[in-house]
N, C-alpha and C positions, 0 to 999 in steps of 0.2 A: 572350528576355531582356521584360518586363514595359518598358514606355513612358510608361502616365498614371501621375506624380504618385503617385495613391491607388493604382495598383499595386505599385508600388515599396515606398511606405510598406508593405503589407500584407506582404510580403516581410520585411518590418526586424520587423515584429508577431508573424510565425509565426518564426522564427527565436529571437527570445527567450522564442515563449511553450512552442517544443521543449525548449529546455535546463529549461526551467526544472521542464515536463510530467516531463521525463526523465531530473531530478534527484528530483523529488517520484515515481518510481514506485520506483525504485534504493533513497531512503527505506523506501518499505512492506516492503521484499520480502529488506529488512536486517531490519526488524524483525520478518518475518512468520520470515526464519530462525533469529532467534534464541530464538523459539515450539518450533522447528522442536527444532533445537538440544537447550534442556531440556529437551522429553520424550523425545529418544532417549536423554538419559545418565538420565535415570527420578525429574528431582529434582522434585517435582509444584508446589512450593511456589517455586524459580524459573521455570518452564512459566507456572505463575496469573499474578506477578507480569510475566511479560516481557508472555505476552498482555492483558495488563491498560495494558500501556504501549503495545501494536498498535495498539490496537481504534483510540482520536480518532484516531490516524496515517493509520490504513484509511477511516472514514468520511471524511477531512477531504478522501484523491485521489474519494471519493463527491461531493463539494460544489465540488470546486473541476474538475470533469469531466474526472479523467483514470482510471479504475478504473470498469465501470458497479455501482450501485448492486446485483444481483442479486450480483452475481461476489462482491464484499464480502461479503456475507450466507451468500452460500455459505462461503467461509475461514474467517469467523469460526465457522462452526458449526460447520464440521467439525475446526478445532481446537480449538476447545469443547470436541466430544461425547470428541477423546481426553485430554485434560486431564481428564474427569471421569472417563475409564476408566480412567485410571490408578492412585483411591483405590482400585477392586476390586478 
């Protein structure tokens, strides 16, 4: 257990930050799941709408340091490709 005042404060900060980060990660997963469900149902308009809603949420995760920039870019690219393939 921490003995220094600064170490105890860091522990408190880490606990708070962990809750915020896990909530943000969960929110990102929910948005991606909505896009996946729309793709599975075959509704291109609904999939595109869900994708437009998921994009800023995922980028916010990048800016907050919750998820890596390249990971988000890869996932967005793959989702976008799948949505575009629906029209063909």
